[in-house]
C-alpha positions as CSV (number, residue, x, y, z in Angstrom):
1,M,31.5,-2.6,11.7
2,R,34.1,-0.4,10.3
3,I,32.8,2.8,8.6
4,E,34.7,1.9,5.5
5,K,32.6,-1.3,5.1
6,L,29.4,0.7,5.6
7,V,30.5,3.3,3.1
8,S,31.3,0.7,0.4
9,C,27.9,-0.9,1.0
10,I,26.1,2.4,0.5
11,L,28.0,3.2,-2.7
12,S,26.9,-0.1,-4.0
13,A,23.3,0.8,-3.1
14,V,23.6,4.0,-5.0
15,I,24.5,2.1,-8.1
16,L,22.0,-0.7,-7.6
17,S,19.0,1.1,-6.2
18,G,17.4,1.9,-9.5
19,T,17.1,-1.8,-10.3
20,V,15.9,-3.2,-7.0
21,A,13.8,-0.2,-5.9
22,C,10.1,-0.4,-5.2
23,G,8.4,-0.7,-8.5
24,S,4.9,-1.9,-9.4
25,S,5.6,-5.3,-7.9
26,L,6.0,-3.7,-4.5
27,A,3.3,-1.1,-4.7
28,T,0.0,-1.1,-3.0
29,S,-1.5,1.1,-5.6
30,S,-3.0,1.2,-8.9
31,D,-0.5,1.8,-11.7
32,R,0.1,5.4,-10.9
33,S,2.9,6.0,-13.4
34,G,1.6,9.6,-13.5
35,T,0.4,11.8,-16.3
36,A,0.3,15.5,-15.9
37,A,-3.3,15.7,-17.2
38,N,-6.3,13.5,-16.7
39,N,-7.7,14.0,-20.2
40,N,-5.5,13.5,-23.3
41,D,-8.0,15.2,-25.5
42,N,-7.1,18.6,-24.1
43,F,-3.4,18.4,-25.2
44,V,-2.0,21.3,-27.2
45,V,-0.7,19.3,-30.2
46,K,1.9,21.0,-32.3
47,E,4.5,19.9,-34.7
48,V,7.7,18.8,-33.0
49,G,10.5,21.1,-33.7
50,T,8.4,24.3,-34.0
51,T,8.2,27.0,-31.4
52,D,5.5,29.5,-30.5
53,S,7.9,32.4,-30.1
54,S,11.6,33.1,-29.6
55,E,13.4,32.9,-26.3
56,A,12.9,35.9,-24.1
57,E,15.9,38.2,-23.7
58,T,16.3,37.2,-20.1
59,S,19.0,34.6,-19.7
60,S,18.2,31.3,-17.9
61,T,21.0,32.3,-15.5
62,S,19.9,35.3,-13.5
63,E,22.3,37.2,-11.3
64,P,23.0,35.7,-7.9
65,S,21.2,37.4,-5.1
66,D,22.5,38.9,-1.9
67,D,19.6,38.3,0.3
68,N,19.2,35.5,2.8
69,N,17.7,33.2,0.2
70,S,21.2,32.4,-1.1
71,E,22.4,31.0,2.2
72,S,22.3,27.2,2.3
73,G,18.9,26.0,3.5
74,S,17.8,29.4,4.7
75,A,14.0,29.8,5.1
76,A,13.9,33.6,5.7
77,S,10.5,35.3,5.7
78,V,9.1,35.4,2.2
79,D,8.0,38.8,0.9
80,S,5.2,38.2,-1.6
81,D,5.1,41.9,-2.6
82,V,7.8,41.5,-5.2
83,P,8.2,44.6,-7.4
84,S,7.4,44.0,-11.0
85,S,10.9,45.0,-11.9
86,D,12.2,41.9,-10.2
87,I,10.0,39.7,-12.4
88,S,10.9,38.8,-16.0
89,L,9.6,36.5,-18.6
90,L,12.2,33.7,-19.0
91,W,10.6,31.5,-21.5
92,E,7.4,32.4,-23.4
93,D,7.2,29.0,-25.0
94,S,8.1,26.5,-22.2
95,R,6.5,23.2,-23.1
96,V,4.8,20.7,-20.8
97,F,5.0,17.1,-21.9
98,P,2.5,15.1,-19.7
99,T,3.3,11.8,-21.4
100,T,6.4,10.5,-23.1
101,S,5.2,11.7,-26.5
102,L,7.1,14.7,-27.9
103,G,4.1,15.5,-30.2
104,Q,1.6,16.2,-27.4
105,Y,2.3,19.1,-25.1
106,Y,1.0,22.3,-23.5
107,V,2.6,25.7,-23.6
108,M,3.2,27.3,-20.2
109,P,5.3,30.5,-19.9
110,T,8.1,30.3,-17.3
111,Y,9.2,33.4,-15.3
112,A,12.3,34.4,-13.4
113,V,12.2,36.2,-10.1
114,K,15.2,38.1,-8.6
115,G,16.5,36.4,-5.5
116,Y,15.5,32.9,-6.8
117,Q,18.2,32.1,-9.3
118,D,17.2,29.4,-11.8
119,V,14.0,28.7,-9.9
120,P,11.1,28.4,-12.4
121,F,8.0,30.5,-11.6
122,V,4.7,29.8,-13.4
123,K,1.2,31.2,-13.2
124,A,-1.0,29.1,-11.0
125,S,-4.0,29.1,-13.4
126,D,-1.7,27.9,-16.2
127,Y,-0.5,24.9,-14.2
128,L,-3.9,24.1,-12.7
129,D,-5.5,24.1,-16.2
130,I,-2.9,21.5,-17.3
131,I,-2.9,19.3,-14.3
132,F,-6.7,19.0,-14.0
133,A,-7.2,19.1,-17.8
134,K,-9.6,22.1,-17.3
135,T,-11.9,20.1,-15.0
136,A,-11.1,22.6,-12.3
137,H,-12.4,26.2,-12.4
138,T,-10.2,29.1,-11.3
139,S,-11.2,32.6,-10.5
140,F,-9.4,35.6,-9.0
141,E,-11.5,37.4,-6.4
142,D,-10.3,40.0,-3.9
143,G,-6.7,39.2,-4.4
144,I,-7.2,35.4,-3.8
145,L,-7.2,32.6,-6.4
146,I,-10.1,30.3,-5.9
147,V,-9.9,26.8,-7.4
148,S,-13.1,24.8,-7.6
149,K,-13.3,21.0,-8.4
150,N,-15.8,18.3,-7.6
151,G,-17.9,20.5,-5.5
152,T,-15.1,21.7,-3.2
153,E,-12.7,24.7,-3.2
154,A,-9.1,25.5,-2.5
155,T,-7.8,29.0,-2.1
156,I,-4.3,30.4,-2.6
157,D,-3.9,33.6,-0.6
158,P,-0.8,35.7,-1.4
159,S,-1.3,37.9,1.6
160,T,-0.5,34.9,3.9
161,D,1.3,32.7,1.4
162,T,-1.2,30.0,2.2
163,I,-2.9,27.2,0.2
164,Y,-6.1,26.1,1.9
165,F,-8.1,23.0,0.9
166,E,-11.7,22.5,2.1
167,N,-11.4,18.8,1.3
168,P,-8.1,17.7,-0.2
169,S,-9.5,14.2,-1.0
170,L,-12.1,15.6,-3.5
171,F,-9.2,17.2,-5.4
172,R,-8.0,13.6,-6.0
173,S,-11.3,12.3,-7.3
174,S,-15.0,12.2,-6.5
175,G,-17.4,9.2,-6.4
176,M,-18.7,6.8,-3.8
177,I,-15.8,8.0,-1.6
178,D,-13.8,11.3,-1.7
179,G,-10.4,10.3,-3.3
180,A,-11.2,6.6,-3.1
181,I,-8.3,4.1,-3.2
182,M,-9.6,3.0,-6.6
183,D,-10.4,5.6,-9.2
184,T,-13.5,5.3,-11.4
185,M,-11.2,5.2,-14.5
186,E,-9.8,1.9,-13.2
187,M,-13.2,0.3,-12.8
188,N,-14.0,-2.4,-15.3
189,V,-15.2,-5.7,-13.8
190,V,-15.0,-3.9,-10.4
191,T,-17.7,-1.4,-9.8
192,A,-19.1,0.6,-6.8
193,S,-21.4,-1.7,-4.7
194,V,-25.1,-1.1,-4.8
195,K,-25.8,-3.7,-2.1
196,N,-23.5,-2.1,0.5
197,T,-23.0,1.6,1.1
198,S,-19.6,3.1,1.3
199,T,-19.0,5.4,4.3
200,Q,-16.4,8.0,5.4
201,T,-15.8,10.2,8.3
202,D,-15.8,13.9,7.7
203,P,-12.6,15.1,6.1
204,K,-10.6,17.8,7.7
205,P,-9.5,20.9,5.8
206,L,-5.8,21.4,5.0
207,A,-3.8,24.6,5.3
208,I,-0.3,24.8,3.8
209,L,1.9,27.8,4.7
210,L,4.3,28.1,1.8
211,A,6.4,30.7,3.6
212,D,7.7,27.8,5.7
213,Y,9.2,26.4,2.5
214,N,10.7,29.7,1.2
215,M,8.1,29.8,-1.6
216,P,6.5,33.2,-2.3
217,V,3.1,33.7,-3.9
218,I,3.1,36.8,-6.1
219,V,0.1,38.7,-7.5
220,M,0.5,39.1,-11.3
221,D,-2.1,40.2,-13.9
222,D,-5.2,38.9,-12.0
223,D,-3.3,35.7,-11.4
224,L,-0.6,34.3,-9.0
225,L,3.0,33.6,-9.8
226,M,4.5,30.7,-7.8
227,P,7.5,28.4,-7.9
228,F,6.6,25.4,-10.1
229,L,7.1,22.8,-7.3
230,A,5.0,24.8,-4.9
231,L,2.1,23.8,-7.2
232,Q,3.2,20.4,-8.3
233,N,4.0,19.2,-4.8
234,T,0.6,20.3,-3.5
235,F,-2.2,20.2,-6.2
236,G,-0.2,17.9,-8.5
237,A,0.7,15.3,-5.8
238,I,-2.9,15.3,-4.6
239,A,-4.0,14.3,-8.1
240,W,-1.3,11.6,-8.3
241,S,0.4,13.7,-11.0
242,N,3.6,15.0,-9.5
243,C,5.6,13.7,-12.4
244,L,7.1,16.7,-14.2
245,A,10.8,17.7,-14.1
246,Y,12.0,21.1,-15.3
247,N,15.3,21.0,-17.3
248,G,15.9,24.8,-17.5
249,K,13.3,25.4,-20.2
250,D,10.6,22.7,-20.5
251,Y,8.8,20.2,-18.3
252,Y,8.9,16.5,-18.9
253,N,7.2,13.4,-17.4
254,V,10.3,12.0,-15.8
255,I,8.4,9.5,-13.7
256,E,7.5,7.6,-16.9
257,A,11.0,8.1,-18.3
258,N,12.6,6.8,-15.1
259,S,10.3,3.8,-15.1
260,Y,11.3,3.0,-18.7
261,M,15.0,3.3,-17.9
262,T,14.6,1.0,-14.9
263,D,12.9,-1.6,-17.1
264,H,15.5,-1.0,-19.9
265,P,18.9,-0.5,-18.1
266,D,20.8,-0.7,-21.4
267,V,19.0,2.2,-23.0
268,V,21.3,4.9,-24.5
269,V,19.9,8.3,-23.5
270,E,21.3,10.1,-26.6
271,E,19.6,7.6,-28.9
272,T,16.1,8.0,-27.3
273,P,14.5,11.3,-28.5
274,F,12.4,11.8,-25.3
275,L,15.2,11.1,-22.9
276,N,17.7,13.1,-25.0
277,A,15.2,16.1,-24.8
278,V,14.9,15.7,-21.0
279,Y,18.6,15.7,-20.3
280,S,19.8,18.2,-22.9
281,G,18.1,21.3,-21.6
282,P,19.8,24.5,-20.5
283,F,20.5,23.1,-17.0
284,S,22.7,20.3,-18.6
285,E,25.2,23.0,-19.6
286,K,25.7,24.1,-16.0
287,A,28.5,22.7,-13.9
288,S,26.2,22.7,-10.8
289,P,23.0,24.2,-9.6
290,S,22.9,27.6,-7.9
291,Q,22.5,27.7,-4.1
292,D,19.1,29.2,-4.6
293,Y,18.1,26.2,-6.7
294,A,19.6,23.8,-4.2
295,N,17.5,25.4,-1.5
296,Y,14.5,25.2,-3.7
297,S,15.1,21.5,-4.2
298,Y,15.4,20.9,-0.5
299,F,12.3,22.8,0.6
300,S,10.2,21.3,-2.2
301,T,11.2,17.9,-1.0
302,C,10.2,18.9,2.6
303,L,6.9,20.1,1.2
304,L,6.1,16.9,-0.6
305,L,7.0,14.6,2.2
306,D,5.3,16.8,4.9
307,L,2.0,16.4,3.1
308,Y,2.1,12.9,1.7
309,Y,4.5,10.7,3.6
310,G,2.4,8.1,5.5
311,H,4.7,7.1,8.3
312,K,5.5,10.4,9.9
313,E,3.9,9.4,13.2
314,E,5.9,6.1,13.3
315,K,9.1,7.9,12.6
316,N,8.4,10.7,15.1
317,I,8.4,13.4,12.4
318,T,6.6,16.7,12.8
319,T,8.0,18.4,9.8
320,F,10.8,17.2,7.5
321,D,12.8,20.4,7.8
322,E,12.9,19.8,11.6
323,Y,13.6,16.1,11.0
324,F,16.5,16.6,8.5
325,T,17.9,19.3,10.8
326,R,17.6,17.0,13.8
327,I,19.6,14.2,12.1
328,N,22.1,16.6,10.6
329,A,21.1,15.8,7.0
330,K,20.0,19.3,6.0
331,P,23.5,20.6,4.9
332,S,24.0,17.7,2.6
333,L,20.5,18.0,1.1
334,C,21.1,21.7,0.5
335,S,24.5,21.1,-1.2
336,T,25.1,22.3,-4.7
337,D,27.1,19.1,-5.3
338,I,24.4,16.8,-6.7
339,S,26.3,13.6,-5.8
340,T,26.1,14.6,-2.2
341,V,22.3,15.2,-2.5
342,T,21.6,11.9,-4.2
343,L,23.7,10.0,-1.8
344,T,22.0,11.6,1.1
345,E,18.5,10.9,-0.4
346,T,19.6,7.3,-0.9
347,L,20.4,7.0,2.8
348,I,17.1,8.5,3.8
349,F,14.9,6.4,1.6
350,F,16.6,3.1,2.0
351,Y,17.9,3.4,5.6
352,L,15.7,5.8,7.6
353,F,12.4,5.3,5.9
354,D,13.0,1.5,6.0
355,S,10.0,0.1,4.0
356,G,9.6,-1.8,0.8
357,H,7.5,1.1,-0.4
358,D,10.3,3.6,0.0
359,A,12.9,3.8,-2.7
360,Y,15.1,6.3,-4.4
361,M,16.6,6.0,-7.9
362,P,19.6,8.3,-8.4
363,G,21.3,8.5,-11.8
364,K,20.8,10.9,-14.6
365,T,19.7,14.4,-13.6
366,V,18.6,17.5,-15.5
367,F,22.1,19.0,-14.7
368,G,23.8,16.0,-16.3
369,D,25.3,12.9,-14.8
370,A,25.8,13.3,-11.0
371,P,29.6,12.8,-10.2
372,Q,30.3,9.4,-8.7
373,A,30.2,9.6,-5.0
374,D,33.4,8.5,-3.2
375,E,33.9,6.8,0.1
376,A,35.1,10.0,1.8
377,Q,32.0,11.8,0.7
378,A,29.7,9.1,2.0
379,E,31.7,8.8,5.3
380,E,31.3,12.6,5.9
381,I,27.5,12.4,5.4
382,I,27.2,9.4,7.7
383,N,29.3,11.0,10.4
384,D,27.2,14.2,10.2
385,I,24.0,12.1,10.8
386,K,25.7,10.0,13.5
387,E,26.5,13.1,15.5
388,S,22.8,13.7,16.0
389,E,21.0,11.9,18.9
390,E,18.5,10.4,16.6
391,G,21.0,9.5,13.9
392,S,23.1,7.6,16.4
393,Q,20.2,5.2,16.8
394,Y,20.6,4.2,13.1
395,F,24.4,4.6,12.5
396,G,26.0,2.7,15.4
397,D,29.1,0.6,14.7
398,A,28.5,-3.1,14.7
399,E,31.6,-4.9,15.9
400,A,31.0,-8.2,14.2
401,A,30.2,-8.1,10.5
402,A,30.6,-10.8,7.9
403,D,32.7,-10.0,4.8
404,M,30.9,-9.2,1.6
405,T,31.6,-10.2,-1.9
406,G,32.0,-6.8,-3.6
407,D,31.5,-8.0,-7.1
408,N,27.9,-9.2,-6.4
409,M,25.6,-6.2,-6.4
410,G,22.7,-8.2,-4.9
411,D,24.9,-9.3,-2.0
412,A,26.2,-5.8,-1.7
413,L,22.7,-4.4,-1.2
414,L,21.8,-7.2,1.2
415,G,25.0,-6.6,3.1
416,M,24.3,-2.9,3.2
417,L,21.0,-3.5,4.8
418,T,22.0,-6.1,7.3
419,E,25.5,-4.9,8.1
420,K,24.9,-1.2,7.9
421,G,25.3,-0.6,11.6
422,F,21.6,0.2,12.2
423,K,19.6,-2.1,14.4
424,I,18.7,-4.5,11.6
425,P,15.9,-2.7,9.7
426,E,12.6,-4.2,8.8
427,L,13.5,-3.8,5.1
428,A,16.5,-6.2,5.3
429,P,14.6,-9.4,6.0
430,M,12.2,-8.5,3.2
431,F,15.0,-8.2,0.7
432,A,16.6,-11.3,2.0
433,W,13.3,-13.3,1.5
434,T,12.8,-11.8,-1.9
435,M,16.3,-12.9,-3.0
436,Y,15.7,-16.3,-1.5
437,F,12.5,-16.8,-3.5
438,D,14.2,-15.4,-6.6
439,S,16.6,-18.3,-6.3
440,L,13.9,-20.8,-5.3
441,V,11.5,-20.3,-8.2
442,P,12.4,-22.6,-11.2
443,E,12.9,-20.9,-14.5
444,D,10.0,-22.7,-16.1
445,Y,7.6,-22.2,-13.2
446,G,5.9,-19.3,-14.8
447,S,4.4,-16.1,-13.4
448,E,1.1,-17.7,-12.8
449,R,-0.1,-21.3,-12.8
450,I,-2.7,-23.7,-11.4
451,D,-2.0,-27.2,-10.1
452,Y,-4.3,-30.0,-8.9
453,V,-3.5,-32.4,-6.1
454,D,-6.3,-34.8,-4.9
455,D,-9.1,-32.5,-3.6
456,T,-7.1,-29.3,-3.8
457,A,-6.3,-26.7,-6.4
458,V,-3.3,-24.4,-5.9
459,I,-3.3,-21.1,-7.7
460,Y,0.0,-19.3,-7.9
461,F,0.8,-15.8,-9.2
462,D,3.7,-13.5,-8.5
463,A,2.3,-10.0,-8.9
464,F,-1.0,-8.1,-8.7
465,K,-1.7,-6.9,-12.2
466,D,-4.6,-5.2,-13.9
467,N,-5.2,-3.5,-17.3
468,P,-8.4,-1.4,-16.9
469,E,-7.6,0.5,-20.1
470,R,-7.8,-2.7,-22.3
471,E,-9.6,-1.9,-25.5
472,P,-11.9,-3.4,-26.6
473,S,-13.0,-4.3,-23.0
474,I,-13.4,-7.9,-22.0
475,Y,-17.2,-7.3,-22.2
476,L,-16.8,-6.9,-25.9
477,E,-13.8,-9.0,-26.9
478,P,-13.4,-12.3,-24.9
479,M,-10.3,-12.8,-22.9
480,T,-7.4,-15.0,-24.0
481,E,-4.3,-16.3,-22.4
482,E,-2.4,-13.2,-23.6
483,D,-4.5,-11.2,-21.1
484,F,-2.9,-13.3,-18.2
485,E,0.3,-11.3,-18.6
486,D,-1.2,-8.0,-17.3
487,N,-4.6,-8.9,-15.9
488,N,-5.1,-11.1,-12.8
489,F,-8.9,-11.1,-13.3
490,A,-8.5,-12.9,-16.6
491,F,-6.2,-15.5,-15.0
492,F,-8.5,-16.1,-12.0
493,Y,-11.6,-16.2,-14.2
494,S,-9.9,-18.9,-16.3
495,C,-8.9,-20.8,-13.2
496,F,-12.4,-21.0,-11.8
497,E,-13.9,-21.9,-15.1
498,E,-11.4,-24.8,-15.1
499,I,-11.9,-25.7,-11.4
500,K,-15.6,-26.1,-12.0
501,E,-14.8,-29.0,-14.4
502,H,-12.9,-30.7,-11.6
503,K,-15.7,-32.0,-9.4
504,E,-13.3,-33.5,-6.9
505,I,-12.0,-30.1,-5.8
506,K,-13.0,-28.9,-2.4
507,N,-10.1,-26.7,-1.4
508,V,-8.6,-23.7,-3.3
509,V,-5.2,-22.4,-2.2
510,I,-4.0,-19.0,-3.4
511,N,-0.2,-19.1,-3.1
512,I,1.3,-15.6,-2.8
513,S,4.5,-16.7,-1.0
514,S,6.7,-15.0,-3.7
515,N,4.4,-12.1,-4.5
516,G,5.6,-8.5,-3.8
517,G,2.3,-6.7,-4.6
518,G,1.0,-4.5,-7.4
519,D,-2.3,-3.0,-8.4
520,V,-5.0,-2.4,-5.8
521,S,-7.7,-3.0,-8.5
522,S,-6.4,-6.5,-8.9
523,L,-6.5,-7.0,-5.1
524,I,-10.2,-6.1,-5.1
525,A,-10.9,-8.3,-8.0
526,I,-9.3,-11.4,-6.4
527,L,-11.2,-10.7,-3.1
528,G,-14.4,-10.7,-5.2
529,F,-13.8,-14.3,-6.3
530,L,-13.4,-15.4,-2.6
531,A,-16.7,-13.6,-1.5
532,K,-20.1,-15.4,-1.5
533,D,-21.7,-12.5,-3.5
534,G,-18.8,-10.7,-5.2
535,E,-18.9,-8.0,-2.5
536,V,-15.6,-6.5,-1.2
537,T,-15.0,-3.9,1.5
538,I,-11.6,-2.1,1.7
539,T,-11.0,0.0,4.8
540,N,-8.4,2.7,4.9
541,K,-7.5,6.1,6.3
542,D,-6.7,9.2,4.2
543,M,-3.8,10.6,6.3
544,L,-4.1,14.0,4.5
545,S,-7.7,14.7,5.4
546,D,-7.8,12.4,8.5
547,S,-10.8,10.6,7.1
548,Y,-11.5,7.0,7.7
549,R,-13.3,5.2,4.9
550,E,-15.1,1.9,4.3
551,E,-15.1,1.5,0.5
552,C,-17.6,-1.1,-0.9
553,Y,-17.1,-2.6,-4.3
554,H,-18.7,-5.4,-6.4
555,V,-16.7,-7.7,-8.7
556,D,-18.5,-9.2,-11.7
557,T,-16.7,-12.6,-11.4
558,N,-19.1,-14.4,-13.9
559,L,-18.8,-11.6,-16.5
560,D,-22.5,-11.4,-17.1
561,G,-22.5,-7.6,-16.7
562,I,-24.8,-7.8,-13.7
563,A,-23.8,-7.1,-10.1
564,D,-25.7,-9.6,-8.1
565,D,-25.3,-12.5,-5.6
566,N,-24.4,-14.9,-8.4
567,D,-20.9,-13.5,-8.4
568,G,-18.2,-14.9,-6.2
569,Y,-17.3,-18.5,-5.1
570,G,-17.4,-18.2,-1.3
571,G,-19.2,-21.2,0.2
572,Q,-18.6,-23.4,-2.8
573,Y,-14.9,-24.1,-1.9
574,D,-12.8,-23.8,1.2
575,F,-10.3,-21.0,0.5
576,F,-6.8,-20.8,1.8
577,I,-4.1,-18.1,1.3
578,M,-0.5,-19.1,1.6
579,A,1.7,-16.2,2.6
580,S,5.4,-15.8,3.4
581,P,7.7,-13.0,4.7
582,S,8.1,-12.0,1.0
583,S,4.4,-11.4,0.6
584,Y,4.3,-7.6,0.6
585,S,2.0,-4.7,-0.1
586,C,-1.1,-6.0,-1.9
587,A,0.2,-9.5,-1.0
588,N,0.0,-8.3,2.6
589,A,-3.4,-6.8,2.1
590,L,-5.0,-9.9,0.5
591,P,-4.7,-12.2,3.5
592,Y,-5.5,-9.2,5.8
593,F,-8.9,-8.4,4.2
594,A,-9.7,-12.1,3.6
595,Q,-9.1,-12.9,7.2
596,Q,-11.0,-9.9,8.4
597,A,-14.0,-10.8,6.4
598,G,-13.8,-14.6,7.0
599,L,-13.2,-15.3,3.4
600,A,-10.1,-17.6,3.7
601,T,-7.8,-19.4,6.1
602,I,-4.3,-18.1,6.2
603,I,-1.5,-20.6,6.0
604,G,2.3,-20.3,5.7
605,T,3.6,-17.4,7.8
606,K,2.8,-13.9,8.7
607,P,3.0,-11.8,5.5
608,G,5.8,-9.2,5.1
609,G,3.9,-5.9,5.6
610,G,3.4,-2.7,3.5
611,D,0.3,-0.7,4.6
612,C,0.4,2.4,2.4
613,V,-0.5,3.3,-1.1
614,V,2.7,4.3,-2.8
615,G,3.4,8.0,-3.4
616,E,5.6,9.2,-6.2
617,F,8.8,11.1,-5.3
618,L,10.5,13.5,-7.7
619,D,13.1,16.1,-6.7
620,A,14.1,19.3,-8.5
621,Y,17.0,17.5,-10.2
622,G,14.7,14.9,-11.9
623,C,15.6,12.0,-9.7
624,G,12.6,9.8,-8.9
625,G,11.5,7.3,-6.3
626,A,8.6,6.2,-4.2
627,F,7.5,6.4,-0.6
628,S,4.8,5.2,1.7
629,G,2.0,7.6,0.8
630,M,-1.1,9.3,2.1
631,L,-3.6,6.3,2.1
632,K,-3.1,3.7,4.7
633,L,-4.8,0.3,4.8
634,G,-6.3,-0.9,8.1
635,K,-9.4,-0.5,10.2
636,M,-10.8,1.2,13.3
637,E,-10.5,-0.8,16.5
638,N,-11.9,0.8,19.7
639,E,-11.9,4.2,18.0
640,V,-8.2,3.9,17.1
641,F,-7.0,3.3,13.6
642,V,-4.8,0.2,13.3
643,S,-2.9,-0.4,10.1
644,N,-2.6,-3.7,8.4
645,E,1.2,-3.6,8.5
646,S,1.6,-6.5,10.9
647,A,-2.0,-7.3,11.7
648,T,-2.3,-10.8,10.0
649,E,-1.4,-14.0,11.9
650,P,-1.5,-17.3,10.1
651,D,-4.2,-19.8,11.1
652,L,-1.7,-22.6,10.2
653,N,1.9,-21.7,11.0
654,M,4.1,-23.5,8.6
655,M,7.4,-22.0,9.8
656,P,7.5,-22.1,13.6
657,S,11.2,-21.5,13.5
658,L,13.4,-19.6,11.1
659,F,15.4,-22.8,10.7
660,D,12.3,-24.3,9.2
661,F,12.4,-22.0,6.1
662,A,14.0,-24.6,3.8
663,S,11.5,-27.3,4.8
664,V,8.3,-25.3,4.0
665,P,6.8,-26.5,0.7
666,W,6.6,-22.9,-0.7
667,L,6.1,-23.9,-4.3
668,D,5.3,-27.6,-3.9
669,P,1.6,-28.2,-4.6
670,E,1.7,-31.7,-3.0
671,G,3.3,-30.3,0.2
672,I,0.8,-27.4,0.3
673,T,-2.1,-29.8,-0.1
674,D,-0.8,-31.9,2.8
675,A,-0.6,-28.8,4.9
676,V,-4.3,-28.0,4.1
677,H,-5.2,-31.6,5.1
678,Q,-3.3,-31.2,8.4
679,Y,-5.1,-28.0,9.1
680,K,-8.5,-29.7,8.5
681,D,-7.4,-32.4,10.9
682,G,-6.9,-29.8,13.6
683,A,-3.3,-28.7,13.3
684,T,-2.4,-25.1,13.9
685,Q,1.4,-25.5,13.4
686,I,3.5,-27.8,11.3
687,N,6.7,-29.2,12.9
688,Y,9.6,-30.5,10.9
689,G,12.2,-33.0,12.1
690,I,15.8,-31.9,12.6
691,E,17.0,-34.3,9.9
692,Q,14.4,-32.8,7.4
693,N,15.6,-29.3,8.1
694,I,19.3,-30.1,7.8
695,G,18.6,-32.0,4.5
696,A,16.6,-29.1,3.1
697,I,19.1,-26.5,4.1
698,S,22.0,-28.6,2.7
699,N,20.3,-28.9,-0.6
700,I,19.8,-25.1,-0.8
701,I,23.5,-24.5,0.0
702,M,24.6,-27.0,-2.6
703,N,22.4,-25.5,-5.2
704,M,23.8,-22.0,-4.4
705,L,27.4,-23.3,-4.6
706,T,26.8,-25.1,-7.9
707,G,24.7,-22.3,-9.4
708,V,21.6,-24.5,-9.7
709,D,18.2,-23.0,-8.8
710,G,17.1,-24.4,-5.4
């Protein structure tokens, strides 16, 4: 493939990535949109438009430094004994907005340090009080800051520039399991099991050497002064709260803002007070970031991914600085040209990480709109990476490549993924299947539905959704159909109440063939309906603490408020789960855990994968994204952890050949019921005639040509 074709595909991805990136529908996670504090009652609430004090005399643009810090990507030894004369108060009244409300904020002074131009420094205790909503206790003893939370401690030692966690999982949450996959605040109809005991292996401590990331720890007034992202990308990320972006004065929840802009692509930033505030700070008046700030962005990205990226072993990554250096991407990531940085990060997330959980959404930055990348710029970056031994594995020219329709952004992204010159990545087929199902589902099919054919009920839903914050709770105010929109439990409860009225029903099929995932609390709730007693066990590994966990839950499927053996419908019906290559994340986990526990028969095809809880990505420019995070689903087998990425095989293979894809009755209840009957008659594979395949494929092609849904 010619490099020009590859470049044009990539540029299309940069434009499109924000709309097709991994969102809640692709996330094996609870809705972790991220708030900077866990308790809204502790906000400092002040009238918008007032300030606590005037701006300090120090300008937000400090003098450029002459030390090694200013060299692109240099990680020279960090001297924590910074003289007080090199420290100045930059903003006494920097505000921290943990949500998208401009009326609720904290005040956290921001400092400048000579040699770190434009890099915000904050007191560690100030940040920790905000991020943990004063549920963590800090003390300064013998020159070391001690942070206590949930019965464990972390220390920050300026003499070694080290953060040390006794048990990083406990800094996420406490409960039946340290840092469980489901937080207690998400529990409603799902509770910790009393019948079965959750277990975990001993967590390992974690030491982070900040000097490796060019981040000093400075003693100041019985406290520690640190770069903002040195704190957010450690303590904040552990607490699922690495959501704040600094705009040259204040700190805003850009994760929620980016999510809003993705859902509302036509929003005008200048007409939205919150977004206008984010993108009109002092940085917006700069032509470009300083080299110090570009280095800070690079090393903070390395820090975040070193700690929380879940596929380091699979990608042969020891540290991301070494990895980016190895693939010649470091110079581009350290560039002061933001368009170069965002284009490189797009390549990394969509090409090299290569998972439906990995996405990057370039666009508006705190320094303004990133200049539009051009083909020459993209080609230069690609060639830099191609020159590395590892990069050549990804960017090899493919001689034969089909032409693409440049006007169709969806085709452009698909073409980018399949024609990019890599060995075809795992991500490409997933996108292809997702696009296929988008064209296959009729407009009036609905997001969830139940159909009845003979002795079989077919339950269809397209995303795992939960709303644990519903007030009043469903134990006080009965559920209605309106709850179906954001709560799978409500929909499944209604389905089974209805199924009980159909005495002829023996089989229940859960069709997730066009389901891309969502909330893990919903996954657990649905598994509870399949169990004989409402009991569910989720097995996973915390990659940060190297702890294997068996988390036991109970689902109150009959809503009587009692966790007992009367919950669940296992044994009353024969359960089937229909999966496809588009079944991703939670839709990969549902058939996996159901098959492991013997709760259901898997029909259709092998699901699409997705084994990690999603981590939030946010760089120093305010560009967000997601990546395969620190919690990985799977189980121990012969003392080795095996993820659920590709562990599920169908009991009834309904697509023996790729050419059968058009003949599979993905959304046809009658065809699905016939498949169930064939399985009960002993079939393990469904074969289709050549004429049937040709006819089905012809219909799809005709529908595509005429613009009619297939």
